[in-house]
C-alpha positions in Angstrom: 31.0 -2.2 -22.8 27.6 -0.5 -21.8 28.2 2.8 -21.9 26.9 5.0 -18.8 23.7 7.8 -19.6 23.9 10.4 -17.6 20.5 11.3 -15.9 19.4 14.8 -16.6 19.1 16.7 -13.3 15.3 17.0 -13.6 14.6 12.9 -13.9 16.4 12.2 -10.0 14.4 14.2 -8.4 11.6 14.0 -10.1 12.6 10.0 -9.1 14.4 10.9 -5.3 10.5 12.5 -5.1 8.4 9.6 -5.6 11.1 6.9 -3.4 10.5 9.5 -1.0 7.6 10.5 -0.9 6.5 5.8 -1.3 9.0 6.0 2.1 6.8 8.4 3.8 3.6 6.5 3.4 5.0 3.4 4.1 5.8 5.0 7.3 3.1 7.2 7.9 1.4 2.8 7.4 4.6 1.8 10.3 3.2 4.9 12.9 -0.3 3.8 12.6 -0.2 -0.3 12.4 1.8 1.2 16.4 -0.8 3.9 17.4 -4.1 2.6 16.8 -5.5 0.8 19.5 -7.7 -2.3 18.4 -6.6 -5.2 16.2 -9.6 -3.9 13.8 -8.2 0.2 13.7 -5.1 -1.1 13.0 -6.1 -2.9 9.7 -6.4 0.5 7.2 -2.6 2.0 7.7 -0.8 -0.3 6.9 -3.4 -1.3 3.9 -4.4 1.6 2.5 0.0 3.0 2.8 1.8 0.8 1.8 -0.6 0.2 -2.0 0.0 3.7 -2.1 3.4 3.5 -1.0 4.1 1.0 -4.4 1.9 2.9 -6.7 5.1 5.9 -6.3 8.0 3.5 -6.2 6.4 1.5 -9.3 6.0 5.3 -10.9 9.5 5.9 -9.8 11.2 3.1 -11.0 9.4 3.2 -14.6 10.1 6.7 -14.9 14.3 5.8 -14.3 14.0 3.0 -16.3 12.4 4.2 -19.3 14.9 6.9 -19.8 17.8 4.4 -19.3 16.6 2.6 -21.8 15.3 5.0 -24.1 11.7 3.3 -24.2 8.3 3.1 -22.6 8.9 0.0 -19.6 5.3 -0.8 -17.7 6.7 -4.5 -16.2 7.0 -2.5 -13.2 3.0 -1.6 -12.8 2.9 -4.9 -12.6 3.6 -5.0 -8.3 0.9 -2.6 -7.7 -2.0 -4.0 -9.5 -1.3 -7.4 -8.4 -0.8 -5.1 -4.3 -4.3 -2.9 -5.3 -6.8 -6.4 -5.8 -5.2 -8.2 -3.7 -4.7 -5.8 -0.5 -8.0 -5.4 -0.3 -9.3 -8.9 -0.6 -6.4 -10.2 2.4 -7.7 -7.3 4.3 -10.9 -8.2 4.3 -10.3 -12.0 4.9 -8.4 -11.3 7.7 -11.1 -9.1 9.0 -13.9 -11.5 8.8 -11.5 -14.1 10.2 -10.5 -11.6 13.9 -13.9 -11.0 13.6 -15.7 -14.9 13.6 -12.5 -15.6 16.4 -13.9 -12.7 18.9 -17.7 -14.3 18.9 -16.6 -17.7 19.2 -14.7 -16.0 21.9 -17.4 -14.2 22.8 -15.8 -10.5 23.2 -18.3 -7.5 22.4 -18.7 -7.1 19.1 -20.3 -3.8 17.7 -23.4 -3.9 17.0 -23.0 -2.9 13.6 -21.0 -4.9 12.9 -22.9 -7.9 14.2 -25.1 -6.6 12.3 -23.8 -6.7 8.9 -24.4 -3.3 8.5 -21.2 -1.7 8.6 -21.3 1.8 7.2 -24.2 2.8 8.4 -27.4 3.8 6.6 
C-alpha cells in the first residue's frame, strides 16, 4: 500500500495562497472582460490575468508535488510556458482580425491604429 505523507502546515498554506492568488487573477480577468466597453480593451485583462494565474497555479503544483515525491517536479512549468508563448500571439492575431473587420465594414478606426503607429512616438 502507498504511504500517505503528511504535509507541513507552511507547505499547505503556501500552496493554498498560490491557488487563491491564481483564482483571484482569473476573477480579475473575468471582471475586466465584463466591465470594459469595446473589443480591443476587453482583450487585455483575460490575456494578462490568465497567464499570471497559470504561473501561480503551476508554482503551487510544483511545490506540492515536489514535496510529495521527495524530488523536484518541474513538468508543470510546461503549461504556463506554452501559455506565455501562445497567448500573446493569439491576442495579436485576434486584434488584427478585428481591426480588419472594422475597416472592411467602414467603421471608424483610430488614426494611431490605422497608420500602424500604435503606442505613440
